[in-house]
N, C-alpha and C positions, 0 to 999 in steps of 0.2 A: 504494500500499500504506499502511496506517495501523496503527502498533503500539499496540494497546489493552492489551497485556499489560504494564501499568505496574509490577507487582510483580516481574516477571522479564523485562525488556525484552531482546530479542535480535535482532531484525531488522536494526537498524543495525550490529550487530557482524559481519554478513555482508559488510560492505564496508570498503574501506581508510580509513585515517585522513585521507587527502587529501580523499576524498569527504565524510567526516564534517564537515571543516572548512568546507564549502560552505554548511552550515545548522546553527546551533548549537541552535536551539530545536526542541520537539516538542509532542506531545499534552498532557503535563502542564504544561508552561510556559504554552501557550495557554489551557488551561482554568483553571489556578490564578490567572493574572493577571486573567482576566475575572471570576473569583470576587471578587477584591480590588477591582478598578477596572472595573466593568462598562461605563462610558461611554467607555473609552479602548480604541482599537484597537491594543493592545500585547500581545504582539509580533504584527506583521502576519503574515498567512498565508504570504507569500512567505519570511519568515524561518524558517518551520517546514518548508518543503518542500525536499527534496534530490533532485536528478535524479540517477538511476543510469545509468552508461554501459553500454550493452548492445550487443552485436555483431549487431544484428538491426534490421529495420524497426520503426518505432513508437518510443514513448518511455515510460520507466518512472520514476515518482516515488515517493519515500518520505517519509512523515511519521513520524519516529522517536518513541519514547516521550517523550524530553525530553533536556535538557542534563545530562549526567553530571557533577555537582560535589557538592561537600559539602552543598549545599542541596537535592539531589534528595529525599532521604528525608524531609526536613522538609516540603517542599511536598506529598509523597504523603500524609504523616500528617495535613496540614491539610485535604486534599481531603474534602469532604462531598457525596456525590453526591445525597443527598436535597434538600440545599438548591438545587443546580443546577436540579432539577426544579420547585422552587418559584419560580424566577425568571421573569419575563416572557420574557426572551430567555435560553433555554438555552444555555450555552456549547458543550455537545456538539453540539446541532443547528447552532449558528453555525459550529463547526468544519467539519462536513460540508458546509454551505451554501457557506462560503468556499472550500473545495477544489473543489467543483463550478464555482463561479463563476470561479476563477482558472485552472483546468486543463481544464474541460469534459472529463472523463475518460470513457472507454468503459465502464470498470468500477472499482469501488473495492473492494480487498480488505482486510479488517480481521482482524488477527491478534489472537486473544483466547483465553483458556483455556477449555476445557470444564469449568466449575466453577460455583461459587456466589457469586463475587465480584460486587460491584455493576457494575463496568466490563464484566465479561464478560456479565452479564445484559442491559446496555444494547446491547452489540454484537449479540447474538443476537436479543433480544425487541423492541428498539426501532428498530434500524437495518437489520438484515439482510433482504434478500429471499430468499436462499438461505443456509443454514448447512451447512458441511462439518464434520461431527463427527469428530474423530480420536480414536481410542481403540484399546486392545489388547483382544483378544477374551477377556477374562477375567471371572469372576463378580463380582469386586471392581469392575471397570469397569462392569458391567451395573447393579449396585446404585446406583452414584453417577449414571449416566446416566438411570435411570428417571425421576428427579424432573425433570432438564433436559428430557427429551423430553415428559413430561407436560405441563409448563409451556409448551414450545413448540407442543404440540398445542392446548392452550387459547387460546394467543395466535392461533394460526392460525384457530381458529373464530370469533374477533372480528374480526380484520383481514384474513384471507386469506394472511397471511405470518407467520413464515418457512416455506419449504419446506426440508426437510432431506435430505441425503445423508450416507452413513456411510463413513468411511475406516478400514479395518483396518490400523494401522501401529504399530510394525513387526511384520510376522509372523516370529516367531523362526525360526531355521534349524533346524527339527526335521524328522522324517520327514513325507512328504507326507500320509500317513493322518492324522497328528495334526492337521495343518494344515487338512485337510478337516473334521475334527471341530470345530475351532474355528470355521471358516467356517459350518458347519452351525448351531452354536449362535448365532452372531451373526445369521445369516439369520432364524432362528426368533424371536430376541428382537426384531429390528426389526419383523417381520411382527406380532408380538403387541403391541408397544408403541407403534409409530408407525403401523402399518397400511400396506396397499398399495393405492394408488389404483387404480381400475378399469382405467386405461389403461397401468398399468405391472406388472411383475412384481417379486418380492422381490429377485431377482438384479440389477435394474436400480437398486436403492436403495443398494447398497454396492459398495465397490471395495477392492482389496487392494494393499498395498505390502510386498513382502518385505524382511526385514532385509538391509541392505547396508553392510558395514563401510566401504566407501569414503565414504559420506555423512557419517559422524562426522568425517572429516578434510578435508571439502570446504570450502575457505575462500572460494570465489567461485562462486556457481552460473552465472556467465556466462563463466567461464574454459574451460580445456580439460577437458571433461567426459568421464569414462570412459564407453564405450559401455555401454548397458544401464541407467544410472542414471535417465534421464528417462522411459523408456517406461511404467513402472507408473503414473506420474502423468498420463499423457495423457487417460484417461477423466475424471479430475477436471477438467482444462482443458476438456474437451468439455461437461461439465455446467455448468460456470460460463458457457461461451459460450452455451450453450442457454438460460440463465436471463436473458440480455440481451434487451432489446426487439427484436422481430423486424424486420429490415431489409426495407423495402418498395421494390422496384424502381420508379424513375420511369417507365420506358418502358412497361412492360406495364400495360394497363388492361383487366381481363378482363370487365368487366360486359357489354360489347356483344358480345365474342367467345365468351362461355361457351355460350350456346345452340347455336352452330354447332359448337363443338368437341364438346359432348356428343353431338350428332346424328352426327358424323363418327366418333367413337371406337367401335370394335367389336373389343375384344380377344378373341383367339382362344385357347381353353383346352382344345381337343380333346386327347385322349390321342394319343400317338405311333402307337398301332395304328389309331386312327380317322381320322387326318389325311388329307386329300387329298394325293397325291404332289405336285401342282402347288405346294401351300402350303409343303411342307417347306423349300425354299431361303429363303423369307421368314421363317419362323419360327426357323430353326436359328441358334444363337449360338455362335460359337467361344469356348470357354473357355480358361483358362490351360494346361489339359492337352492341348489339341489338337495341338500340335506334337509332343508325345511320343507320342501315339496314331498319328501318321503314320510313326514309325520302324519299320522292318522287324523290329527286335529286340523291339519291344512286341507280345506275343502275347496278353496278358490285359488285359481291361478290366473293372475292378472299380468298383462303385458302388452306392449305395442305390436301391430302386425309385423311379422318378421323377425321376432325376438326368440322364436324356437318352440312355441306352444304346440304346433302340430307335430313337429319332430319327436317332442317329448311324449305326445299322445300315441304316435305311431310306434315309438320304441317299446312302450309298455304293452301295447295291444297286439302288435304284430311280432315283435321280437322279445317276447317275455323272459326267456332264459338270459338274453343279454342285458335286459333291464335289471334282473335280479343280481347280475355280475356287477354292474355298475354300482348297485346299491349296497353291496355286501360290506364295504368298509364302513357304512353308516348304520345299517340295520339289516335283520334277516327277513327276507320276503318269501322264503320257501313256501309258506302256507297261504299266499295271497294269490288270488286270481285276478287278472286284469280284463275287464269286459268293457266294451263301448256302450256308454248310455246314449250317445249320439255321435255321428260322425259320417265319414264318406260312406256312401251306399255301397261301394265296391267291397268294403270289409265284411259286411254281413247283409243278407237280404232283408232282415228285420228292421234295418235303419232306413228311416223315410227320407224322401227328397223334399225340396221346398214346395213342389207341387202338391205333394201329399199333405204337407202341413197346411197349406192354404185350403185344401179341400176339407180338412178336418174342421178347421175353424168356421168355414162356411156352413157346415152341416150341424156342428155341436154348439156354435156360438162363441163370442169373444171372451165370455167369462168361465169358459171350460177348461182352461189351460192346467190348472192345478190338478184335475183328475187325468187329464192327458199324461202328465209326467209320471204320475203314479202308476198307471196302467202300462205306459210305455216301458217304464222300469221293469215291471214284472215281466213283460214280453222278453226283454233282453236277457233277464236272469234265466227264465225257463228255457229259453232256446239255447243258451250258452252251457247250461249244466243239466245233463239228462237226468240225474238223480232227483233233481228237484221236481221233475214232472210226476214222481210217484208219491210225493207228500199228499197227506189227506187234506181236502178242502180246497184244493187248487181248481179253478174254473176249467171245465173239460174243453171249452173252445179254445182257451189259452194253451192248454196242453197239447191240443191237436195242431195248432199253428207251430208250436215248438217241435213237434214230431215231423211235420211236413219238410222241415229243412229250408225250403224256398217258398214260403207262402207268398201268395199275390198281395201286392201293396193295397190293392182295392179292398181285399178282405181284411187286411190289418187296420186300415182306416175305418171301415165299416164296424169292426169290433170295438175299436176305441171310441167311436161316436155313440154306439149302443151302450157302452159301459158309462159314458159321461151323462147320457140322458136318463138313465134309470136311477133314481135317488139311492135305493137300497144297495146298489152295487159298490158304492164308495167305501162303507165299513167293511164290506166283504173283501175289497182290494187291500185295505190296510191290514186286515186279518192275515191274508195271504202273504203279504210282505213280512210281517212280523213272525209268521210261521217259518219263512225261509231264513230270517235272521237267527231264529232260535236253532234251526237245524244246523246252520254254519257254525254257531257257537259251540254246539255239542260235538261237531266234528273238528273243532279247533282250527277253523278255516276262516278266511276272510275274503271278501270280493271288494275290489276297487271298481266303481263305476266311473269311467272317464268320459267327459262330454267335450267334444270338439265341434268345429264348423258352425258354431252359434252365431258368428257374424254374418255368414253367407247363406246359412241354411233356411232363411225366410225370404230370399230374393231381395227385392228393393222395397218391400213393404215394412218400413221401419216401425210402423205402429204395431203391426202384428208381432214383430220381433221383440219390441218392448214388453208387450203383454205376456208373451210366452215366457220371456226370460225372468221377468219379475215374478211370475208364478212358480217357475222352477226354483229360484233362490228362496223365495218365501216358504215353499213346501219344506226345503231343507232346514230352514231356520226353525219351523214349527215342529218338524217331526224327527228330524236327523239325529239329535242327541239320544233319542230313545233306542236307536239301532246301534248294536254293539259290533257287528261283523260286517256291515255294508257301509262302505266309505265313499263319498263322492269326491271326484276331482274335476271341478268345473273350470275349463280353460277359456278365458273370456278376454276380449280385447279391451284394453284399458279405457278408451274413450266411450265404449259402449257401457262399461260398468259405471263410469261417472255419470251417464245419462239416466240410469235407472233410479226408480224412487218406489220403495216398498216398505212395508212395516219391518221394523227392527233390522233395517240394513246394517246398522252399526254392529250387529252380531257378528259380522264377518271381519271386524276390525283386528280380531285375534285369530282368525282362521284363514288368513290368505298369505300368499307369497307373491311377490312382484318380480317377474322375470326381467333382470337387467344384465347386460353384458358389460362387466368391468373390463379394464384394459387387459389384465392378465389372461382373462377368459379368451379374448380375442386372439392374442398372440399364441396361446396353446393351440387354438383351433388352426391357425395358419401353419404352425409348425407340426402338428399332427398330421395334416395332409401332405405337406412338403416333404417331411422326413420319411413318410410312408411311400411316396411315389418315387423319390429320387434317392437311391442308394449312394450316389456320388456326393449329393448334398448332405445327406445323413453322416457320411464319413468325415467330411469337412467341418461340420458343425461339431461333431464328437471330438475331433482332434483339437480344434481351437477352443471350444467352450465346455467340453465335457458333458453335453446334453444329448440324451438319447430320447426317443419317443416314449419309452416306458417311464421316464423320469419327469415328464412335462408337468404332471399334476403336482409334483413336490418342488418345482423350480420357482424361485422368486421372480418377481416382476422385472428386477433389474438384469438378471440372467437371461430371461426371455427376450428382452429387448436387445441385448448383445448378441444373442443367438441369431437374430433375425438381419444382422449387419451383412452376413454373406448373402442373403437373399435380396435386400433392398438398400444396403448401405446405411451409414451412420447419419449423413445429412442430405438435405434436398439440394445438392450441387455445391460447387465450390464457391466459397464466399457467402453462401446462404446460411442464415442463422437458425434455421428450423430443423430440429431432429425429425428424421423420417417418420418415426413412430407417432410423434405428435401431429404431423402434417396428415398421416393416414387417419389417425383416430378422430381428428376434427371433421374430417370430410366423409366419414360414414355415420355421422350423427345427425339427428333432426333437431328442431328448435326446442325439444324438451329433453335434450341430451340422451335420447335412446340411440343406442348403437346397433347397427344392423349387420350381422354377420355375413349375410348373403351378399350385401354390397361390397364388404371387404373381399370376399372371395372373387366376386365379379371384377373387382379392381385389379386383382393379381392375375386373374385369367386373362383379361384384356391387355395388361401390361406384358405378360409373357408372350402373347400373340404379336404385339408390336416389336418386342425384342427378336422374335424369330424372323419376322419380315426385314429387320435391319441388321441381321447377324453379321453381314460383311462389313459393317462399319466398325471402326476401331472404338473400343469401350475403355475410356480413361479411368473408370470408377472401379474400385475393388468390390464389385457387387454384380450379382446376376441381372437384376433390374436397374436400370439407370433412372435418375429422377425425371428425365424427360418423358420416359415410358409411362410412369406413374401419372404425370400431368396430363399427358395425351390421353390416358385411359379414363380419366375422370369424367369428361362429358358423357361417355357411353354409359358408365355407371349411374350418372344422374338421370339420364334419359330412361334407363331401365327402371329406377326407383319411381320416377314420375309416372311411368306406364302402370306401375303396381298401384300407386295411389289413385290413378284414375279408375283402375279395376275395383279397388277396395271402396272408393268413395265416388260412385258414379255421378252423384249430384254435384260434385265439384268440377267435372271435366270441362264443361264450357267455359267456366270462369278461369281455370288454370290456363286454358288455350290463349286467353286474351291477355295474359301477362307477358307474353313474348314481346321482346324489345324494351320492356320497362327496366327501371333501375330499382335496386333494393338499398335502403328502405324506401317504400312507397306510401304516399299520404293517402289518407282516407278520401279527401275529396277527388284525388285522382282516380281512386278505385271506383267512386260512384260514377264517374264519367265513362271509364272503359267497360265497366260491368252494367252500365245503365240501370242502376238501381239506386233506391233512396237509402240514406243512412239507416232508417228504421229496418229496411229490408236486408241491409248488409250486417247489422249487428249481430243476429244469430249465426249467420254464415261464417263471419270472421271468428266467432267464438269457437265454432266447430272446427275451422282450420288451425287454430291456435291449439285446441285440444288434440287434433291429429298430428301436431308437431310440423305443420307445413310453415306456418307463420309464428312470428314472435312480436308482441306488441312493443314498440319503442315508446316509452313514456314521453309526454310531451315536453319539448324543450322550453327553455325560458323565453325564446323568441317567437314561438308559435304555439297556438292552442289546438292545432290540427293533429289528431292521432296519426301515427305512422306505423308501418309494419315491415319487418325484415323477414327475408326468406332465408331458410337454412341453406348452408353452402351445398349440402347434398342434393338439393332440388334446384339450384340456381341455373346450372347449364341446361338441364333437362327442360326447364320452363322457357329457355331462350332469354333469361335476364342477364344483367351485369350488376356489379356492385358499385355503389357510390365511392368515388375516390380512387377507383382502380387505375393503376399505371402500368 
């Protein structure tokens, strides 16, 4: 660390007087003396460097501002920076060269003001590869920063440096809504004045540090730190680390292996519905939520479309032995059978289509769904387990349909309608269900009823879907706790769950799991496919990082990131400050931070295809996939994801088409014009798009009262939109 803030030095005050005594001189003494006596090496660089005692691996050194005595202010007044730059040997350059020669540091951190003094200008424009601009998000700060950023931009156009990141600090302890307004203003200001590189988003250019009163009394940053102080600064540490020269492994030489690996890699991005059952165990990745899913008390499985609900359903229903194997480290499911309560009709002939469900409601009435689910459940149980057909008291017609194997759907619907219309059949159906539950208990067996396809199983009649699902969930709330051996697993899209309203909905607050893909889950998915398909890549990853496919579940996130360097490199290009894993993670996420594994695999699938087409080009990177291939693959991934959204939400299709050519964020008044709808008409639609993760509301800035909405990077290219401030 070097303290260039000569007018208000402070770094050395963070350490005790005993440490200060170890080195008396500093930046001002070194520069001033060489201004007076350029041919003498006084003071020597080792007299200006102070080692800081830190309770961690590595070493930390400080070059303080200078010796604090009565002569300090006079030396500062004598300093003429312009004269220094007229000398053949510039003392400031000499200082940096001496520090590098004496310490060979990994990184040099220079503390300087964000202002107009000459020393600050030297630090930012002459020495910095990366500048972290600290400021408070106020219009006063923006006015001063504008000239600093403009000068840095001009310098970058000449020399390629400095790159800039922005630190909003301290964020005052005000209401969250006000903080979001300030953040919005800062993001827009950064985009308009610094610009957003093509490989980054505006949100990747700034960081926020909230106000923390404990920092003002912190005497030693390496002492006992109160929990929570350091976490907001970690992204800053990451971007500094990313600005360092890329480390190149000595072992791995990819030039000879690259063609073989490209030929071997065949990433599979089929949807869960399309996937061959035999491929499911190879593709399936246990996420951090898996253990909670396995608990009998977990009845509801919520998650955005594409987060793995259907794959989970198919694993247990179609590959039961593999499902038990995946679960064995958490629980023993040997005595549990997995039966579809609803799902794709190709799984079992007793599962009904959307047409069948519509026919049922037309005949039985809108208020008949509670009885539907009860009798439908009995049908799935009886047809799945022949021994249940011999229990006393079971409806003969139900037994007959179970014996048929492939009963006609018209007959099933007719029976369900008949059961719903005759009042005395309701208690009989309850008795039959509890008789089955008692038999299972005696046999020391359990049955999981898994419900899937609840988002698409009712066609586009969302009213029917709402009535049916509220009845299903309501039935389990009222009756489920009395069953000891029949357990529901209801897989439901998150936005649909949020739209439902039924009695005692809060009951599910302790009985649900939310499927979310954390970063480590994503990297395990990629490595599991890559190491399975490419023996050459598997050998290289094992040699360099000691990681095998069998060890992935026990590998830490940092090790997983490093293992992927062979595949896609450490950084997104030379001189770029983005780690590849950060770039990828941010571009397969929607506005609600749901991460989509299929989009990740599609990105790699497309990037590999690009690399194969350009395999005759020289590859200067120590990675199979170059940054350019990932960037070129992103529009395809975005188009695929937008197509999936149009399929999931057909009511949005026309509106999404009209966003082509627009910029994100987009104002509400602009949306009213291009969509030809009033604000009142748009309000519920916008709410649904936000809930679906397509849009995110930008809180209103101080300059405008008009709401604006940003589009997730994952959807931007597929919609034909661009980002504000993109350069």
